[in-house]
C-alpha positions as CSV (number, residue, x, y, z in Angstrom):
1,M,0.0,-0.1,-0.1
2,V,1.2,3.5,-0.9
3,S,0.0,6.8,0.4
4,L,0.9,10.4,-0.2
5,G,4.6,10.8,0.3
6,E,5.4,7.1,-0.1
7,S,7.5,6.0,-3.2
8,V,6.8,3.1,-5.6
9,S,9.2,1.7,-8.1
10,L,7.9,1.0,-11.6
11,N,9.8,-0.9,-14.3
12,C,9.0,-0.6,-18.0
13,Q,10.9,-3.2,-20.1
14,V,10.7,-3.5,-23.9
15,E,12.1,-5.6,-26.7
16,A,13.2,-3.4,-29.6
17,D,15.4,-3.6,-32.8
18,P,17.4,-1.4,-32.9
19,V,18.0,-1.5,-29.3
20,K,18.9,2.2,-28.8
21,V,15.6,3.5,-27.2
22,N,14.5,6.6,-25.4
23,F,11.6,6.5,-22.8
24,R,9.0,9.1,-21.9
25,W,6.6,8.7,-18.8
26,T,3.2,10.4,-18.6
27,L,0.5,10.6,-16.0
28,S,-3.1,10.5,-17.1
29,T,-5.7,11.8,-14.5
30,N,-9.3,12.5,-15.0
31,R,-8.3,16.1,-15.9
32,E,-5.3,15.8,-18.2
33,T,-2.3,13.7,-19.5
34,A,1.1,15.3,-19.0
35,L,4.8,14.3,-18.6
36,V,5.5,13.0,-15.1
37,P,6.5,15.9,-13.1
38,R,9.6,16.1,-10.8
39,E,10.5,12.4,-11.2
40,V,13.6,11.4,-13.3
41,P,13.5,7.7,-14.5
42,T,16.7,5.7,-14.6
43,D,17.0,4.4,-18.3
44,V,19.4,1.4,-18.9
45,G,19.3,-0.3,-22.2
46,L,15.7,-1.7,-22.9
47,S,14.4,-0.8,-19.5
48,S,13.3,2.4,-17.7
49,V,12.7,2.5,-13.8
50,L,10.6,5.3,-12.4
51,E,10.7,5.9,-8.6
52,Y,7.4,7.7,-8.3
53,T,6.2,9.5,-5.1
54,P,2.6,10.8,-5.1
55,R,2.8,14.2,-3.3
56,R,-0.8,15.4,-3.8
57,E,-4.2,13.9,-4.7
58,S,-3.7,14.7,-8.4
59,D,-0.6,12.6,-8.5
60,F,-2.7,9.3,-8.8
61,G,-4.1,8.0,-12.0
62,Q,-2.6,6.0,-15.0
63,L,1.3,6.1,-15.4
64,Q,2.4,5.3,-18.9
65,C,5.9,4.6,-20.2
66,W,6.5,4.9,-23.9
67,A,9.7,3.7,-25.8
68,M,10.9,5.2,-28.9
69,N,13.7,4.4,-31.4
70,T,14.6,5.2,-34.9
71,V,11.9,2.9,-36.2
72,G,9.1,4.6,-34.2
73,K,7.1,4.7,-31.1
74,Q,5.8,1.8,-29.0
75,K,2.3,0.8,-30.2
76,E,1.0,0.4,-26.5
77,P,2.7,1.9,-23.5
78,C,3.7,0.0,-20.4
79,T,0.7,1.0,-18.2
80,F,0.5,1.2,-14.3
81,L,-2.7,2.1,-12.6
82,L,-2.1,4.1,-9.4
83,I,-4.9,4.4,-7.0
84,K,-4.7,6.2,-3.7
85,E,-4.5,4.2,-0.4
86,G,-7.8,4.0,1.2
87,R,-9.5,3.3,-2.0
88,N,-8.3,-0.4,-2.4
89,Y,-4.9,0.9,-3.5
90,K,-3.1,-1.4,-6.0
91,I,-0.6,-1.1,-8.7
92,H,-1.7,-3.0,-11.9
93,S,0.8,-3.5,-14.6
94,L,-1.2,-4.2,-17.7
95,P,0.4,-6.8,-20.1
96,L,0.3,-5.2,-23.5
97,S,2.2,-5.6,-26.8
98,Y,5.4,-3.8,-26.9
99,D,6.0,-3.9,-30.6
100,F,7.1,-0.9,-32.5
101,V,5.1,0.6,-35.3
């Protein structure tokens, strides 16, 4: 269980050719989708790890990690649903295709 001020580690790993990829993390809430504020992911090869700390009510929602290389952008992102503690908090990693367009 995670509440405001607690951190969670999220790992987005992809398969890609060429293997040089860049990652971008976004947070989607009921109001907007934006780049993840304040947090800096650690990208190593085909993996990106985000240490995410919700600091306010609006920091909960759907976190998405997109990988990109010279071929294109990931078709479906790595997706994590972050729900605030007290509302049956769970992190769900949704298994999706990680193929590039």
